[in-house]
N, C-alpha and C positions, 0 to 999 in steps of 0.2 A: 343639250342637243343630242349628245351621244346616247343618253339613256332613253330619251323619248323617240329618237329616230325621226323627228320631224321638227320643222321650224315652229316657233311660237311668236305671237305678236310682241313687238318690242325688242326681239332678239337681233343682235348683230355681232358677228364674230370677225375679228381682224387682228393683225399683228400689232397695230397701234392701240393706245388706250381707247376703248370703245364704250362699253356699258357704263353709264354714270347714274343708273337708277337701281333701286331695289325692285325686283319684279317677283311677285308671288305667282308662280305657275300652278294653276289649279284646274280641276276637271270642270267642264261645262258642256252642255248639250250642243252648243254652237261656238265657233271660234270668235273671239273678240277680246277687247281689253277695257278695264275700268280704271279711270284716273284716281290718284290717291285721295283727293278731297271727297269724292263720292264714295270711295271704298270704306273710309273710316266712319261714315254715318250709316252703313249698311248693317242692320242688326243680324243678318244671316252669316256675316263674315267675322272672323275673330280678331279684327284689327282696330276696334274702336278706341282702345287705349293709346294708339299711336298718334292721336290728334294732338297730344301734349308736346310733340316735337315741332309743331308749327308748320307754316306754309312752305318754308324753304325745303323742309323734308318732304312734305306731301306732294310738292311739284316734282319730286324725284322718286315717287313711289307709285306703282301701278300693279294691277292684277291682270294676268293673261289667262284666259280660259280657253280650253280646247278639248274636243272629245278624244282623248288619248287613254288607252287601256291602263297605262302605268299610273296615271293620275287618279284612277279610281281608288287606288290603295295608298298613295302617298302624294303630298303636295311639296313643292320645292320652292325655296326662297333663293333667287339668284341675286347675289349682292354685287355692288359696283366693283370694278377693278380697283386694286390697291394702287395708290400713287407712290412714286419714288422720285428722289432727287428734288429739283427746283419746284416741281408741281405740288409738292407737299405743303409749301408755304402759302399756297392759295387756299383760303378757307372754303370749305364745302357749303358754309351757310347754316349748317346744323351740326349737332354733336354726333358725329359718325360712330364713335365708340359706344355712346349711350344707346344708340339704335341697335347696334350689333349685340350689345348686352341684353336688350329687351327681347330680341329674337332668340338669342342663345338660351335664355331661361325657359323658352317655350317649345323649342324644337327637340326632336329625338336624336338627330345626328348632325354634326358640324363637319364639313369636309373642307380642309385647307388644300388648295390646288397649287402645286409648284410646277414650274417649267424647267426641264433639264438644262436649258440654256440661260435661265435667269434665276439664279439661286439666292441672290441678295435679299435679305429681309430688311426692308426699308423701315424708317421710323414709324410710318403710319401702320405698316403691317405688324410691327412689334407691339404698338399700342392696341391694335385690333385683337391680337392674340391674347394680350393681357386682360382685355375686357371679357374673355371667356373663362376667367378664373372661377373655380368652383364647378365648372362644367367639363372638367378634364376627361371624364368617362365618355363624353359624347364625341370627342374630337377624333377624326381619322385624317391621315395625310395622304395625298395622292401625288406621286411624282410622274407628271405627264410628259409625253413626247420622248420617252426613254429610248425609242427605236432610232432616234437621230444621233445617238452616240454609240460607240462600240463598247465591248464588255469592259475593257480596262478603264475607259473614260467613265462608264456608268458606275463602276466601283468607287471611283474618286468623287463623282457627283453625289452619290448616296452618302459617302462619308462626310462630305462638306455640308450636306443638308442636315444630317443628324447633329453635327457640331453646331450649326447655326441655330437649330431648334432648341438644343440643350441650353443655350444662353438665354433664350426667351421664355421657354416653358420650364419653370422650376419644379420639376417632379423627379423623384428618384428613378421612376420607370421610363423606359424608352417608348416613344409613341410608335404606333403601328403605321408603317409607310407602305402603301400599295404602289408598285412600280408597273408602268405599262404605257400603252399608246392609246388613249381614249378618244379615238375618232375613226370614222369608217374609211380610212385610206390605207393603201398598201404599206407594209412595214419597210422602212429604209434599211434597217439592219435586222436580219432574220435570225441571227445567232442566238438571241435570247427569247425566241418565240414561245417556247414552252413555259418559261418563267412568267412572261406577260400573261399567258392564258391562265396559269394557276393563280396569279395575283388578281386578275379581273374576276375570276370565279369566286375568290375569297371576298372581294369587295361586294359583288352581287349578292352573295349569301348573307353578308352583313346587312345590306339594305333591305333584302327580302324578308328578313326576320323582324323588321320594325313594326309592321301592323300587328303581328302576333303578340308582341310584348308591350303594346301601347298601353293597355289597361294597368299592367304592373308598374310601368314607368310613371303613369299619372298618380298612382297611389304612393309611389316613392317620393314624388314631388310634393304631394300633400303632407307627408310625414315631415319632409325637410322644412316646408313652410310653417308647419305647426310648431316645430322646435324653435325656429327663428322668431316666430311671433311671441312665444313664451319668454325667450331671452330678452326680446325687445321690451316686453311688459315689465320685466325686472329692472332694466336700465332706466326706463322712463319714470317708473314709480320711485326709484331711488333718488333720481334727480329732483323730483317733486318734493320728496320728504326733506331733502337737504336745503331747500329754498327758504329764506327768511319770510315771515308773514308780511312785513311792511318795508323796512329800510334796507338798503344795500343789496338790492336784488341784482343789479347789473354786475356789480363786482363779484358777487357770489356765483353768478352764471359763468363769468369768465374763468373763475377759479375751478368750478366743476368741469368745464370743458377741458381745461389744461390737465386736470387730475383724472381724466377719463381712463387711461391705462390702469391706474391704481383702483378705480371703481370696478373695472372689469375683474381684476384679481380678487377683490373683496367679494364680489357677487359669485365668482367661481367657487370660492371656499364656502360661502354661506349656503348656497343652494345646490352644491355639487354638480355644477354645469361644466361640460367640456369646453376647453379654450377655443376649439374649432367652431363652436356654435355662435360665437360673438361676431358682430359685424366688424368690418375693417375700421380701426381706430381713426385714421385720417379722414376717411369719408364721413364717418359719424360726427366727427368734430365740425366738419364743414356744414353739415346739415343742421346741427344744433345751434349754430351761430344765428340763424334766422328765426329760431323758435322762441316762444314765450313759455318759460318753464312753469309759470304759475297756472297755466291752463292745462298742464299735464294731469292725467288721472292717477289716483292712488291705486295701489295693488288690490286686485279683487281676487281673494283666495279661491272663491267658488269657481271662477272662470279657469284659473290655473288647474284646479282639481279636475274640471271637465276635460281639459286638454290632456292631462295625465291619464285619465280614465280612457280617453279615446286611443291614446298611443299604446296603453297597456292591454286593453281588451278589445275595443271595437275593430282596430286595424287587423288583428289576427283573424277575426271572423270574416272580414272583408276579403282578406287574402285567400282564405279557403274557398269563398264564394267565387272569386275570380278564377282560381285554378279549376274548380268544378265546371264553371261555364266554358272555359277554354277546352277542357277535355271532351265536352259534349258537342262543341262546334267544330266544323271542318277547319283544318289548318289554313290560316290566311297567308297568302303569298303574293308578292308583287308580280304581275304578269304584263306582257306586252312589250313593245320597244325592243331594246337591246337584250332584255332579260330572256325573251323567248328564244333568241339565237343560241343561247348557251345551255339550254335545258335538255333537249332530246335530239335524236338523229346523229348522223356520223360526225357532226362538227361540235357536238356537246363535249365538254371538258372530260378527258380521260377515256373517251370512246375508243375501243379497239386497242387499249394499252393495258399492260400489266395482266391482271387476272381476267380482264374483259376481252383480251385478244382472242380472236377465233369464235366469238359468240355468235356471229352471223354466218359461219362457214359450216358446210356439211361434214367436212373431214375433221377428225380429232386434231386439234392444234398441236398436240405434243408429238404427233406422228412424224413430223418433218425432222425432229432431232432424235427420234427414238433409236435409229441405228447406232449413233454415238453412245447413247445411254445403255444400249444392250451390251456393247463391248465391255463397259464397266461392270454391268450386272453379272456377266458370265465369269468375270475374274473373281467374283465374291463367292464362288462355289455354291450355287443354288442346289437344294435338295428337293426333288419332285417339283421343279419349276418355281421354287420360292426361296427367298433368303430370310434368315432370322433377323430379329431386331438388332442383335449385337453386330452382325455383319453390315447391316444397313447403317448403323450408327458410325462405324469406322469410316465409311465413305462420306456420310453426311456432315460430320464434324470438320472435314477438310475445307468446308465453305467458310469456317471461322464465325459462323452465325451463333448467337447465344443459345443456350439450351432451351430457353422459353420459346424462342422462335422455331427451333428445330422440332420441339415437342408438338407445336401446333401443326407444322408441316406433316409430321408423322401421322397425327390424328386425321388430317384431311386426306392423306394418301392411302391409309389402310382402309380401303372402301368396305371390305367385308369384315373388318374388326377381328381378324384371326391372329393378330400379333406378328404377322409375316407379310412380306411384299413379293408379289409376282412381278414379271418383267414390266407390265403396264403400270402397276402401282409404283414401282421404282422410278420409271420414266416420269410419272406424274410428280413424284417427290423432287426429282432433279429440276423439273420445269418450275415448280413452286419456289425452289431455292434460287433459281435464276431470276424469277420475278422479284424476289426480295432483294437480291444483290443489285438489281437494276434500279432500286429505290422506290418500288411500288409497294402498296399495302397488300397484305394477304386477305383473302375473303374470310368472313366469319364462318360460312358454310360453303361446301364445294359447289360451285355453279354447275348446272346440268351439262354445259358444253365441255367441261373439264373431266367429267366422269369417264374413266376408261371404257372403251366399247364393250369389253367382255363383262363389265360390271353393271351395264345399263339394263334396267328392267324392260322386258319386251312389252310393247304397246298392245293392250288387249282390245280386240275389235268386238264391237257389239254384234250379237247374233241377230 
């Protein structure tokens, strides 16, 4: 709702548990909704495989279509609210985690939304997060309603969230958490406004980059599937080879299922496969229980060779083709909705701050502090209105900034490149030091509004 800046069919927001359906929010010429059963038989939509989850799920699945600019670039799957406490014991009627896993394998980004007031990770939420295993690079965490607590409480809430997540998501890296208030209401606590703006900007940048990298991600997914298929072929053919031709099939089948971890180790050594490419032992054992091993196929070396050839040669040429195509096409970005409010104009992130301060003013922005800088300048014994690099260095190092930063400031300030600074160039150097000390980044090249007036080239008028 926050990203689209408009309601969509089937949406309901409330403090009590509300949404109990999976809603695919997609672009359409007119506003409307399509129920789950009709959706999975539509050949133009990518949901046909969801029919295997049955009617109980399809009655809780729908597609909302609306003519929104944001949805031209991305589609959003809005999942049901996670249950906690007593409600968890009531079955949903379908395998919730299996559905989440199906979507997780196909989407480009998974956003886990936490409320600053309800940080407990329920059993169902824990199971849901575990179903995203193998998709860790897609997960982003949003701590919402952070304006409803003060700075001290926010620090404690953030720490508690990271601790809770660490127990559920078993990765050595810390997940990226975006802190903010993602709704169009006045902030209750404004002391962290700048933090919220910076975090929202980072999250928007992350979402906006999705269409641009979609082709590379699909290729990455293809490589992943090819490797898994190859390993699967080795496992299945090994089980087929071990089966007796006539007697004792059932006993042998049970023995092979129990010995699956050993078979994994054997195949790892024999075919030089990484342990990370094998499917989860427990899940594989469950699936094999219902299979008839005698109907499995033997290994086909030609097919394995074809997959190896694809991974070694074809993928590289595909990758270069994608890169070439991307460089020739205009950069795809998500537009519309909340994204447009943070791009341009005086309310864009960072507008009028740091090196951008004074960009839309006629007067040189450094001029207001120049009298104070001039006092320092004249204590440095200027000769012919300029101070040497040695004199400037003595003053500049008092900022305690590293030499690499001061070197960049010197390069930006010495506008005429004569190795000395006049009073305006010195004032500019002091202004850039102040920008850096305030926590802002230095510009790569000196913006036109920061160029000292005496060093500006006069505008040539056409005769």
